[in-house]
C-alpha positions in Angstrom: -10.4 19.6 8.4 -11.6 19.7 4.4 -15.4 19.1 5.6 -15.4 22.1 7.5 -13.8 24.3 4.6 -16.1 22.8 2.2 -19.1 23.7 4.2 -18.2 27.3 4.7 -17.1 27.9 1.0 -20.8 26.9 0.0 -22.4 29.2 -2.7 -25.0 29.6 -0.6 -23.4 31.2 2.4 -22.1 33.9 0.4 -22.8 37.3 2.2 -24.3 35.3 5.2 -23.5 36.4 8.8 -20.8 34.4 10.8 -23.7 33.1 13.2 -25.2 31.3 9.9 -22.0 29.9 9.0 -21.0 28.9 11.9 -24.5 27.1 12.5 -23.9 25.1 9.2 -20.7 23.7 10.7 -22.2 23.2 14.3 -25.2 21.3 13.0 -22.7 19.5 10.5 -20.8 18.3 13.4 -24.0 16.9 15.3 -25.5 15.2 12.3 -26.2 11.6 12.8 -24.1 9.0 10.9 -27.2 6.8 10.7 -30.2 9.2 9.7 -28.3 12.2 8.5 -30.3 14.3 10.4 -29.8 16.6 13.3 -32.4 17.2 16.3 -31.6 20.0 18.3 -33.7 22.6 20.2 -33.2 26.4 19.3 -32.0 27.3 22.8 -29.3 24.4 22.5 -28.1 26.0 19.0 -28.2 29.5 20.9 -25.8 27.9 23.6 -23.7 26.4 20.9 -23.2 29.7 19.0 -23.3 32.0 22.2 -26.5 33.7 20.8 -29.8 34.0 22.7 -33.0 31.8 21.8 -34.5 34.8 20.0 -31.9 35.7 18.0 -31.5 31.8 16.8 -35.3 32.0 15.6 -35.2 35.6 13.8 -31.5 35.8 12.7 -30.2 32.3 12.0 -32.8 29.8 11.1 -34.4 32.0 8.7 -31.4 32.5 6.8 -30.6 29.0 7.1 -33.7 28.3 5.1 -32.7 31.0 2.6 -29.2 29.7 1.8 -30.5 26.3 0.5 -27.4 24.6 2.6 -29.5 23.7 5.3 -33.1 22.0 5.2 -35.1 23.1 8.5 -38.3 21.5 9.7 -39.5 23.2 12.8 -41.6 22.2 15.9 -43.6 24.9 17.2 -43.7 25.9 20.7 -46.6 27.2 22.5 -46.8 30.6 21.1 -45.8 29.3 17.5 -42.1 30.1 17.7 -39.4 27.7 16.3 -38.8 25.6 19.6 -37.2 22.3 18.1 -35.4 22.2 14.8 -34.9 19.1 12.6 -32.0 20.0 10.5 -30.5 18.3 7.6 -27.4 19.6 5.7 -28.0 19.1 2.3 -24.2 18.9 0.9 -23.6 16.3 3.2 -26.8 14.5 2.5 -26.1 14.8 -1.2 -22.2 13.7 -0.6 -23.4 10.5 1.2 -22.9 8.2 -2.0 -20.0 10.0 -3.7 -16.7 8.2 -3.2 -13.9 10.7 -2.2 -16.0 13.6 -1.6 -14.9 15.9 1.5 -18.3 15.7 2.9 -19.0 12.0 2.7 -17.8 11.9 6.4 -17.6 8.3 8.2 -18.7 7.7 11.7 -15.4 8.2 13.1 -14.7 11.4 10.9 -18.1 12.9 12.1 -16.9 12.0 15.8 -13.7 13.6 15.4 -15.4 16.9 14.0 -17.7 17.0 16.8 -14.8 16.4 19.3 -13.2 19.4 17.7 -16.2 21.5 18.0 -16.8 20.3 21.6 -13.1 21.4 22.6 -13.5 24.8 21.0 -17.0 26.1 21.9 -19.1 23.1 23.5 -21.4 25.2 25.9 -20.8 22.6 28.6 -23.6 20.3 30.3 -24.6 19.2 33.9 -25.6 15.3 33.6 -28.3 13.5 35.5 -25.6 11.3 37.3 -24.0 14.5 38.6 -21.2 14.6 36.2 -20.3 17.9 34.7 -18.8 18.4 31.0 -16.8 21.4 31.1 -17.3 23.9 28.5 -14.9 24.6 25.4 -12.3 27.2 24.8 -15.0 29.6 23.9 -18.0 27.9 25.7 -18.5 30.7 28.3 -18.5 33.6 25.5 -22.0 34.9 24.8 -23.7 38.0 23.2 -22.4 40.5 20.7 -19.6 39.0 18.6 -19.5 35.6 20.1 -20.4 33.8 16.9 -17.6 35.6 15.0 -15.0 34.8 17.9 -16.0 31.0 17.8 -15.8 30.9 13.9 -12.4 32.8 14.0 -10.9 30.5 16.5 -12.3 27.5 14.4 -10.8 28.8 10.9 -7.5 29.6 12.9 -7.4 26.1 14.3 -8.1 24.7 10.7 -5.3 26.7 9.4 -2.7 25.9 12.1 0.3 23.6 11.9 1.0 20.9 14.7 3.3 23.6 16.6 0.4 26.0 16.6 1.5 28.5 14.2 -1.1 29.6 11.5 -0.3 29.9 7.9 0.1 33.4 7.2 -1.4 34.9 4.0 1.4 35.8 1.4 1.5 38.9 -0.8 1.7 42.6 0.0 -0.5 43.5 3.1 -1.5 46.7 4.9 1.2 48.1 7.2 -1.3 49.3 9.5 -2.7 46.3 10.5 0.0 43.6 9.8 -0.1 40.3 8.3 -2.0 38.1 11.2 -4.9 40.6 11.0 -5.1 40.4 7.3 -4.7 36.5 7.3 -7.9 36.3 9.6 -9.6 38.8 7.6 -9.2 37.0 4.4 -10.3 33.9 6.7 -13.7 35.7 7.6 -13.9 37.4 4.5 -14.4 40.8 6.3 -12.6 44.0 6.8 -9.2 44.4 8.4 -10.4 46.5 11.3 -12.9 44.2 12.4 -10.2 41.1 12.0 -8.5 43.3 14.4 -11.3 43.7 16.9 -11.8 40.0 16.8 -7.9 39.0 17.0 -7.8 41.6 20.2 -10.6 39.6 21.8 -9.1 36.0 21.3 -5.7 37.5 22.4 -7.3 39.0 25.6 -8.7 35.5 26.3 -5.3 34.0 25.9 -6.6 31.6 22.8 -4.1 33.3 20.2 -0.7 34.8 20.6 1.0 37.4 18.4 4.8 36.9 19.2 7.3 39.5 17.5 10.2 38.3 15.8 13.5 40.0 16.6 15.3 41.0 13.3 19.0 41.5 12.6 19.0 44.9 13.6 17.7 43.8 17.1 14.1 45.5 16.5 10.8 43.3 16.9 9.3 43.7 13.3 7.8 40.5 12.0 5.1 38.8 13.9 3.5 35.6 13.8 0.1 34.1 14.9 0.1 31.1 17.3 -2.8 29.1 18.6 -1.5 27.4 21.8 -3.9 25.0 22.4 -3.1 23.3 18.9 0.5 23.2 19.9 -0.6 21.4 23.2 -2.7 19.1 21.7 0.0 18.0 19.3 2.5 18.0 22.0 5.0 19.8 19.6 7.5 20.0 22.2 8.4 16.7 22.3 8.9 16.0 18.6 12.5 16.3 17.2 13.8 19.5 15.1 13.0 19.4 11.6 15.3 20.2 8.9 15.2 23.6 7.5 16.7 24.9 4.1 20.2 26.6 4.1 21.4 29.4 2.5 24.1 29.2 0.1 26.6 30.7 2.6 25.4 27.7 4.9 23.3 30.0 7.2 19.6 28.8 8.1 17.2 30.9 6.3 13.6 31.8 7.2 12.9 34.9 5.7 8.9 34.8 6.1 9.3 33.8 9.7 6.2 31.9 9.6 6.6 28.7 7.5 8.7 26.5 9.4 7.2 24.9 12.7 9.4 24.1 16.0 12.3 26.1 14.9 13.1 27.1 18.6 12.7 23.5 20.0 16.5 23.1 20.9 15.3 21.8 24.3 14.3 18.4 24.9 12.0 18.9 27.2 8.2 19.4 26.9 7.2 22.7 26.7 4.1 24.3 28.3 1.2 25.8 26.5 2.0 29.5 28.0 5.5 28.9 26.2 3.9 29.0 22.6 5.8 32.2 22.2 9.2 30.3 22.7 8.3 27.7 20.3 7.2 30.1 17.7 10.4 31.8 17.6 9.6 35.0 19.6 13.1 35.1 21.1 14.8 34.1 17.9 16.7 36.7 15.7 15.7 37.2 12.2 17.5 34.0 10.7 17.6 35.2 7.1 20.2 37.8 7.9 22.4 35.7 10.5 25.4 33.6 10.0 25.6 29.7 10.2 24.6 28.4 13.8 26.8 26.6 15.6 26.8 22.8 16.1 24.0 22.2 19.0 25.6 20.8 22.2 23.8 19.1 25.0 22.2 21.5 27.4 24.3 21.9 30.7 24.4 24.2 33.7 25.7 27.4 34.0 29.5 28.0 34.3 30.5 29.7 37.6 34.0 30.2 37.0 36.2 31.5 34.3 38.5 29.0 32.8 41.7 30.0 31.0 41.1 28.1 27.8 43.1 28.2 24.7 44.6 26.2 21.9 42.4 27.2 19.0 39.5 25.0 19.9 36.4 25.4 17.7 33.8 27.5 19.8 36.5 28.8 22.1 35.5 32.0 23.7 35.2 33.7 27.1 32.6 32.9 29.4 29.6 35.0 28.8 30.4 36.0 25.4 27.4 34.3 23.8 23.9 33.3 24.4 24.7 29.6 24.5 24.0 27.8 27.5 27.9 26.6 27.8 31.0 27.0 25.4 31.3 24.4 23.0 34.8 23.2 24.4 32.9 22.0 27.4 34.3 18.5 27.4 37.4 19.0 25.0 39.6 19.3 27.7 38.8 16.3 29.5 41.5 14.2 31.0 42.2 11.2 28.7 42.3 8.6 31.7 38.3 9.3 33.1 35.8 7.0 32.0 33.3 7.4 29.4 30.7 7.2 31.9 32.0 10.1 33.8 32.2 12.3 30.7 28.7 14.2 31.4 28.6 17.8 32.0 28.6 18.8 35.4 29.6 22.1 37.0 32.4 24.2 36.2 33.7 24.8 39.6 37.7 25.6 40.4 38.0 21.6 41.2 36.1 20.1 38.6 37.5 17.0 38.0 36.2 16.9 34.1 38.0 20.2 33.4 41.3 18.5 33.8 42.1 20.1 37.0 42.3 16.8 39.1 43.5 14.5 36.2 45.9 12.8 39.1 42.8 10.8 40.5 42.8 7.5 39.1 39.9 5.6 38.0 39.7 3.7 41.3 38.9 6.8 43.2 35.4 8.1 43.9 34.9 11.3 42.0 31.7 13.0 42.7 30.7 16.5 41.7 27.2 18.2 42.6 25.6 21.0 40.4 24.1 23.6 42.8 21.6 24.5 40.3 20.0 21.7 38.8 20.8 19.3 42.0 22.9 16.8 39.6 24.9 14.4 41.3 27.4 12.3 39.2 29.1 9.2 41.1 31.6 6.8 39.9 33.0 4.1 41.7 35.7 1.8 40.3 35.0 3.0 36.8 32.6 0.3 36.0 29.2 1.9 37.3 27.6 4.7 35.5 26.2 7.9 36.8 23.5 7.9 39.6 21.2 10.8 38.6 19.1 12.6 41.3 15.9 14.0 40.2 15.7 17.6 38.7 15.8 20.6 40.5 12.7 23.0 40.7 14.4 25.3 38.2 14.5 22.3 35.5 10.4 22.1 35.8 8.8 23.6 32.8 5.7 24.4 34.4 5.9 27.8 36.5 3.0 26.5 38.5 5.0 23.5 39.7 8.1 25.6 40.6 5.5 27.9 42.7 3.8 25.1 44.3 7.1 23.1 45.5 9.2 26.0 46.6 8.8 25.0 50.8 9.9 21.2 49.5 12.4 22.1 47.3 15.2 20.0 49.2 12.9 17.3 49.7 12.2 17.4 45.9 16.0 17.3 45.4 15.9 13.8 47.1 13.3 12.2 44.9 14.8 10.5 41.6 13.3 11.1 38.3 10.6 8.3 38.5 9.2 9.3 42.0 9.1 13.1 40.7 6.8 12.2 37.7 4.5 10.2 40.1 4.8 13.2 42.6 4.1 15.7 39.8 0.9 14.1 38.9 -0.4 14.1 42.2 0.7 18.2 42.4 -1.6 18.6 39.0 -4.3 16.7 40.7 -3.9 19.0 43.9 -3.8 21.9 41.5 -6.9 20.9 39.7 -8.8 20.3 43.0 -7.9 23.9 44.2 -8.8 25.4 41.0 -12.4 24.4 41.7 -12.2 26.4 44.8 -9.9 29.3 44.1 -8.7 31.2 41.3 -6.8 29.0 39.0 -3.8 31.7 39.2 -3.8 31.4 43.2 -3.9 27.9 43.3 0.0 27.2 43.0 0.5 29.7 46.0 -2.3 28.1 48.2 -0.8 24.5 47.7 2.6 26.2 48.5 1.0 27.2 51.9 -0.4 23.8 52.6 3.1 22.3 52.2 4.7 25.0 54.4 2.2 24.3 57.1 2.7 20.7 56.8 6.4 20.9 57.3 5.9 23.2 60.4 4.0 20.3 62.0 6.6 18.2 61.4 9.5 20.2 62.5 11.2 21.1 59.4 12.3 19.0 56.1 15.1 17.4 57.8 12.7 15.2 60.0 11.0 13.8 56.8 12.2 10.3 56.5 10.2 9.2 53.3 10.0 12.7 51.1 7.8 10.5 48.7 5.4 9.2 51.2 5.1 12.3 53.1 4.3 14.3 49.8 1.6 11.8 48.5 0.1 10.9 52.0 0.5 14.2 53.9 2.0 17.3 52.3 -0.3 17.6 49.2 -3.5 16.2 50.3 -6.4 18.0 51.6 -7.4 17.6 55.5 -11.2 19.0 55.7 -12.3 19.0 59.0 -16.2 19.7 58.6 -18.1 18.8 55.6 -17.2 22.1 53.9 -15.1 21.4 50.6 -13.1 24.7 50.9 -11.7 23.6 54.5 -8.3 22.1 55.1 -7.3 21.8 58.4 -9.8 24.4 59.8 -8.8 26.9 57.3 -11.0 28.2 54.5 -8.9 28.0 51.2 -10.5 30.5 49.6 -10.3 33.3 52.1 -7.4 31.8 54.3 -9.5 32.6 57.4 -10.8 30.5 59.8 -13.3 27.9 58.8 -17.0 29.1 59.9 -18.5 25.7 59.5 -15.6 24.2 61.7 -16.5 27.0 64.4 -20.2 26.0 64.0 -19.4 22.5 64.8 -17.4 23.3 67.9 -20.0 25.6 69.1 -22.9 22.8 68.7 -20.8 20.5 70.5 -20.1 22.7 73.3 -23.7 23.4 73.5 -24.4 19.9 73.9 -21.8 19.6 76.6 -23.8 22.5 78.4 -26.8 20.9 78.2 -25.6 17.3 79.5 -23.8 19.4 82.1 -26.9 21.2 83.3 -29.1 18.0 83.4 -26.5 16.1 85.4 -26.3 19.0 87.7 -30.3 19.3 88.0 -30.7 15.6 88.6 -27.5 15.0 90.9 -27.2 18.3 93.1 -25.7 16.7 96.0 -23.5 14.0 94.7 -19.8 14.0 95.0 -17.9 15.7 92.0 -16.3 12.3 90.8 -19.7 10.7 90.4 -21.1 13.9 88.9 -18.3 13.7 86.1 -19.0 10.0 85.2 -22.4 10.6 85.1 -21.6 13.6 82.8 -19.5 11.4 80.5 -21.6 8.7 80.2 -24.5 10.8 79.3 -22.3 12.8 76.8 -21.2 9.5 75.0 -25.2 8.5 74.9 -26.3 12.0 73.5 -23.1 11.6 70.9 -24.1 7.9 69.8 -27.7 9.3 69.3 -26.6 12.3 67.1 -24.3 10.2 65.0 -27.5 7.6 64.6 -29.6 10.4 63.4 -26.8 11.5 61.2 -26.4 8.1 59.3 -30.3 7.8 59.1 -30.3 11.3 57.3 -27.6 10.2 55.0 -29.2 6.9 54.3 -32.3 8.8 53.3 -30.6 11.1 51.1 -28.8 8.3 49.6 -32.3 6.7 49.1 -33.5 9.6 47.6 -30.6 10.2 45.2 -31.2 6.5 44.1 -34.7 6.9 43.3 -34.2 10.2 41.3 -31.4 8.3 39.3 -33.9 5.4 38.8 -36.7 7.8 37.7 -34.0 9.3 35.3 -33.1 6.0 33.9 -36.8 4.9 33.5 -37.3 8.5 31.5 -34.6 8.1 29.5 -35.7 4.5 28.4 -39.1 5.7 27.7 -37.5 8.4 25.6 -35.3 6.1 23.7 -38.1 3.6 22.9 -40.3 6.5 21.9 -37.5 7.7 19.8 -36.7 4.4 18.3 -40.5 4.0 17.6 -40.8 7.3 15.9 -37.7 6.2 13.9 -39.2 3.0 13.0 -42.7 4.5 11.8 -43.7 4.1 8.3 -44.3 7.1 5.9 -47.2 8.9 6.5 -47.8 9.7 2.8 -46.3 6.4 1.0 -46.3 3.8 3.8 -42.2 3.2 3.4 -41.3 1.5 6.4 -38.4 2.8 9.1 -38.8 6.5 7.9 -39.3 8.3 11.0 -42.9 8.8 9.6 -42.0 10.6 6.5 -39.4 9.5 4.0 -37.3 12.0 2.0 -39.5 12.1 -1.2 -42.5 12.6 0.5 -41.0 15.3 2.7 -39.7 17.0 -0.3 -43.2 16.9 -1.8 -44.8 18.5 1.4 -42.1 21.2 1.5 -42.8 22.0 -2.2 -46.6 22.0 -1.3 -45.7 24.5 1.7 -43.7 26.9 -0.6 -46.4 27.0 -3.5 -49.0 27.7 -1.3 -46.7 30.9 0.1 -46.1 32.0 -3.3 -50.1 31.8 -4.2 -50.6 33.9 -1.1 -48.1 36.4 -2.0 -49.4 37.0 -5.3 -53.3 37.0 -4.4 -52.5 39.3 -1.1 -51.2 42.2 -3.5 -53.6 41.9 -6.7 -57.1 40.7 -5.5 -59.6 42.5 -3.6 -59.7 41.0 -0.4 -63.2 42.0 0.5 -64.6 39.8 -2.6 -64.5 36.2 -1.7 -65.1 35.0 -5.0 -62.6 37.0 -6.7 -59.9 35.8 -4.0 -61.0 32.2 -4.9 -61.0 32.8 -8.7 -57.5 34.5 -8.5 -56.2 31.7 -6.1 -57.2 28.9 -8.3 -55.5 31.0 -11.6 -52.4 31.6 -9.6 -51.9 28.3 -8.2 -52.4 26.8 -11.9 -49.7 29.2 -13.1 -47.3 28.7 -10.3 -47.6 24.7 -10.6 -46.9 25.2 -14.5 -43.9 27.6 -13.9 -42.6 25.0 -11.4 -43.2 21.9 -13.5 -41.3 23.8 -16.6 -38.6 25.3 -14.3 -37.8 21.8 -13.1 -37.7 20.0 -16.5 -35.4 22.4 -17.8 -33.0 22.0 -14.5 -33.2 17.6 -14.4 -34.2 17.0 -18.1 -37.2 15.5 -19.7 -36.4 12.0 -18.7 -35.1 12.6 -15.3 -35.7 10.3 -12.6 -38.8 11.4 -10.3 -36.7 11.2 -7.1 -34.3 13.9 -8.4 -37.1 16.0 -9.8 -38.8 15.8 -6.2 -35.5 16.8 -4.7 -35.0 19.7 -7.0 -38.5 21.1 -6.7 -38.1 22.5 -3.1 -35.0 24.7 -4.3 -37.1 25.6 -7.3 -40.3 26.6 -5.5 -38.3 28.7 -2.7 -37.0 30.6 -5.4 -40.1 31.3 -7.1 -41.8 32.0 -3.4 -38.5 34.6 -3.2 -39.4 36.1 -6.4 -43.0 37.0 -5.8 -42.3 38.2 -2.2 -39.9 40.6 -3.8 -42.4 41.8 -6.3 -45.1 42.2 -3.7 -42.7 44.5 -1.7 -41.8 46.7 -4.7 -45.6 46.8 -5.6 -46.4 48.2 -1.8 -43.4 50.3 -2.0 -45.5 52.4 -4.4 -48.6 52.5 -2.4 -49.7 55.9 -0.9 -48.9 54.5 2.6 -45.3 53.5 1.9 -45.0 56.9 0.0 -46.3 59.1 2.7 -44.3 57.3 5.4 -41.1 58.0 3.3 -41.9 61.4 2.6 -42.5 62.2 6.4 -39.1 60.7 7.2 -37.2 62.4 4.4 -38.7 65.9 5.8 -37.8 65.0 9.5 -34.1 64.0 8.3 -33.5 67.3 6.4 -34.8 69.4 9.3 -31.9 68.3 11.4 -29.7 69.9 9.2 -25.9 69.1 8.8 -23.3 68.4 6.2 -24.8 65.0 4.9 -28.2 65.7 5.7 -29.7 65.1 2.2 -28.1 61.7 1.9 -29.0 60.5 5.4 -32.5 61.5 5.0 -32.8 59.6 1.8 -31.4 56.6 3.2 -33.8 56.9 6.4 -36.7 57.2 3.7 -35.7 54.4 1.9 -35.3 52.1 5.1 -38.9 53.6 6.3 -40.6 52.5 2.9 -39.2 49.1 3.3 -40.6 48.7 6.6 -43.8 50.1 5.3 -44.2 47.5 2.7 -43.2 44.7 5.1 -46.1 45.8 7.3 -48.3 46.2 4.7 -47.7 42.8 3.1 -48.2 41.0 6.5 -51.3 42.9 7.0 -52.7 41.7 3.5 -51.6 38.2 4.3 -53.6 37.9 7.6 -56.5 39.7 5.8 -56.4 37.1 2.9 -56.2 34.1 5.5 -59.3 35.8 7.3 -61.2 36.0 3.9 -60.8 32.3 3.2 -61.8 31.2 6.8 -65.0 33.3 6.4 -65.7 32.1 3.0 -64.9 28.2 4.2 -67.3 28.9 7.3 -70.1 29.9 5.1 -69.9 27.2 2.6 -70.0 25.0 5.8 -73.0 26.7 7.3 -74.8 26.3 3.7 
């Protein structure tokens, strides 16, 4: 999206960390189209970035403020930390009324950006109604490098075509790293070595692929960069082939190996996500040096005999002499009197009627040919009816998971037509999804295959199944738990393959109940005949069973009521929150009284922010220049610095906006100017404190300690350590002086109030 690229290219983000840059895009995607403001907790923002709440407060929020791209207002927590964040992405705010600006996003465009971010890095949520929103592709990634990985994946997705291929950079690149790594390095604005580590982590997670292209010499030299999720989202395998430029000799030319998507899309079948290597051309030779390709033919089954074909047909060759699935003259030697409906490619056996061997059979006779590999059956009756195609075989299924799952019922599968197979495949997908929540996703196909094999043993084999479709949907693919445990299937634990312990417990409880009832009957009727005792035993056992079921129903009803009450409480709480939120949004401005401003209009908010920055700049100047023990001197210097600071702010705003500028424009410009003044005062205060005796003593001590370690570069390392120690000391002294200044002002105010 142009909006994400524009945000990442803001001047204020130059030199910022990847976490700060990614935070800007996340906040932009969650910005409300009505208010232009996003309210988010620091912890929730950390979940989006893969960072801890402490890291957000100390390493992200301060730099967001310093960048000038995001305006952050915080809600302080119990200990004064940044707990809640109210953020406004200023470039989007300023572009609201600019027609055609990349950041002037409509509500639908904001929703699209949010869906993209959720698909890539959403942390996942568990809702109050029990539903669960799954995390994005990198939602579970956290810790060191998590924000960089998320930003890298976002940039690659933005640069990817519909086929998942990423546009690689041009020009000369380092052979040590390769073009994909250099491309990512330029997108991240980092070194190739760091980009290589990021790319390796994404590749290990299965989010990107680097297929190697086979050159004319047979070596795999050129490489590509593919994002399989993009290809899957666009359904690249279903689109037709795009035209490619031809060389002067008629050969297809693609010297870069990266510019033409879908160049290996010969198959009309939809590829899976894990076949992005094939779509990106991993098995295609270097076309720049190859001759013109032969005309494409329909995909047919493998030839199982060597037919002696001659006559100079185009493409005539011995079987197995090329990598094409069939020779070009598959149907050129067909009998002229065979109807057109029967001219589809079939198996090339010795008695194949479409090879010319059985030309004596007229169109009025029934001709059938069945392909062993693909379960393809052609039937021609009286030359008037077309072919009757059975469904595809397991070898024709695109997804390897489907093939593995349906191996036990391969013969039943061949009896289904294509429409029934489509419905059955959806049922297989649902069963695999359910099993993936119980066992590992890689083991789910084999578990489903074991279930189908067990179901077949129950009925006595495939030959005894009358209705394959009904048997698959109603018996073969469904899970049959024998107990409340969701992992149980016919008394077998799906995750371990052993007997279900819950079923064993139920059997044990029932046996205990029978033993108790039998003992009571034996005690009450010691001298009755066995038939009477057995009848009484059965009666009491039925009564006990009914009583237990009534108790279970009572427990379930109570639990249902509790769940309903909790849901009602959650609904009431959400309604109260919505009412409070609506009331807060409709509250007038506390300063100017403008209605529907959520308590503070933008102009007054800018003025408040300006006043806060001016006070911070004055405190920085007074803290390093005044004698903090003299309250009168502190008050006098504070008044003088405030007057000078406000005069400097006014003159700078006048130069930036003009003498006749609109006051609202000046109000929005003042916070940026005040922030620069504050930062300059802070830098000046730190430089002054660096020359203090405490900072100098600390630097000298660290420098001498570094020299004592010795080594080849001891002096350079000692100087660097001494400089860092001096900066830390200056920052500590500045914090101490600011604390003393605030304490002195409080004492002065208390003394004046007492007087």
